[in-house]
N, C-alpha and C positions, 0 to 999 in steps of 0.2 A: 505493499500499500504507499502510495506516495505521502510523506509527512507533511507536504504543503497541502494536500486536500483534506480539509474539515469533514470529519463523518457527520456532524451535523451543520448545516452551509450557517453563514453567517447570519443572523437576523433571525433564524428560526428556532422554534421550543422543540421539546422532545416530542409533544404533541402538537398536530395542527389538524383542524377541521379542512376537510375536503368534501364540500357541498357540492350535488346533483340539482341542477334547475331546470326545470322545462323551456324556461326562457331567458338563457343565461345573460344574454345583453340587457334584458330589461331588469334581471336582478341586480346585476353590477350599478346601474344606473340608481337602483333603490337604495343599495347598500351606502354608497357615496352619498345620498340624498340622507337617510335615516341614521347612519352612524358614523357619515366621516369617513368612509373608507376611500383609501388611496388605490388606484389601479397600477400594480407593477408590472403585470406582464397579461397578453392575451395572444393565444395563438389560436387563430379561426381555421377551421378543416377546410377542404373542398368545397363543401356545401353550405359554406357560409356558418355552420354551426361552432360554437367554442368548443375546442378541443381540450383547452385546459387556459385556466387564468389564474393570476394571482392578485390578491388584496392585501392589503393592510389595514386593520383597525387599531387604532392607538398602536401599542407595541408589537401587535400580533399578526401574523401572517394568516390568511385564509386562503385556501386553492377552491377553486368552483371549475365546473365542466357543465357542458349541455347533457341533457339525457339522450340516451342513446338506447331506446327501448330492444332495438333490434339486437343489442350486445347485452341485453339484460340490467343496464344500467338506467334504473329508473328514480325521480324524484318524489317527494312526500305527497304531491297532487295526485301523481298516478298510483302511489300507494295507499292513497286516502288518510294522510295523516305521517305522525313520525315520534317515536318513543323519546327523540333526543332533544334536549334544550340546551342552544349554546348561550354559555352565561358570559354577559359583558359586565365587567366593573368600569365605570366611569367616574369621572370628577363629580358630574351633576344629573342624576338620574331622572328629574323632572324634567329638565331640558332634553336630554336623548329621549325620553319617553314622547314628550309633545313632539319631537321631529320625525321619530318612527310613526306615529299616529298620521301625521299631515302627510308622509310619504307613502302611506295605505297599509300600514300593518294595523291588525284588530287587536285589541287588549283580550287576552285569556286570563289575566290574573290582575287585578286592580294594582297599580303602584301605591303603596303605604309603608309605614315604618314596621318593620319586621320583629318579633322576639329575638332574633338571634343578632341584632345590632345593624342591620343594613334597612336602606329605603330599598324597597324591590318590588317588582311585578313582572309579568311576563305577557308577551305578544307573539302573534305570528304571521309573518311577513306574507306578501302576496303569492309566494312562491312555495307555502307550505312549512318553512323551516320557522321553529320556535326559538324565542331568545328571551332571555330573562336579561334585566337591565337593573344594576344595583350600582349604589354608593354606599360603601361602608359608614357609619355613623358612629358606632360605639365599640369599643372593645369589651367583651363581656367573660367572663370565666363561664367555664361549663355548668357549673351550679346555677349562675342567673339564666343561661339561656334554658335551662330545665325550669326553673322558676317559671319564666316568663311564657314557655310552650304549655306548662300545666295550666296556667290562668287562662290562656286561650282556650284550651281544651274545657276547662271548666265553664267558660262563657259561652260554650256551646260553638265554637268556631271549629271549623275542619282543618285540616291539615294543609299547609300552603302547597299549591303546585298540584292539587287532585282535580281543578276545575278541567273539564274537556275543552280540547280546543282542536 
């Protein structure tokens, strides 16, 4: 192995989401508007579909590709949902929440102050991907988090994230 080549490329993390979208070009435009994504690269295929694209949201890379049903590569719209939630920590959850809704995202869990110390909510984007948006507001001990959870449950609150979307 060439020592000059890094096993994890510069700017990447150990885990990098790779999203499949039915309308990849439109998804890129949405992520730019909603989450301030910066487009790093785009590789169009011979038919104009995006074979591969790279975006950066904050300090994190995201890979993206068009769906290719003929090869078994389907996005969440074709699958009628996704069990995956992509978590975004941001400086101002309220501002990002408003931008995401303005760009066309639909809320699936209202943005609110949570028992674990985050301002947190969830949306689904027009391409079927689920996103949680959060700003960390308080550092709490595990005991404080459990106390907050127990209070929420005693008050008849459901477990966050159970909402269908």
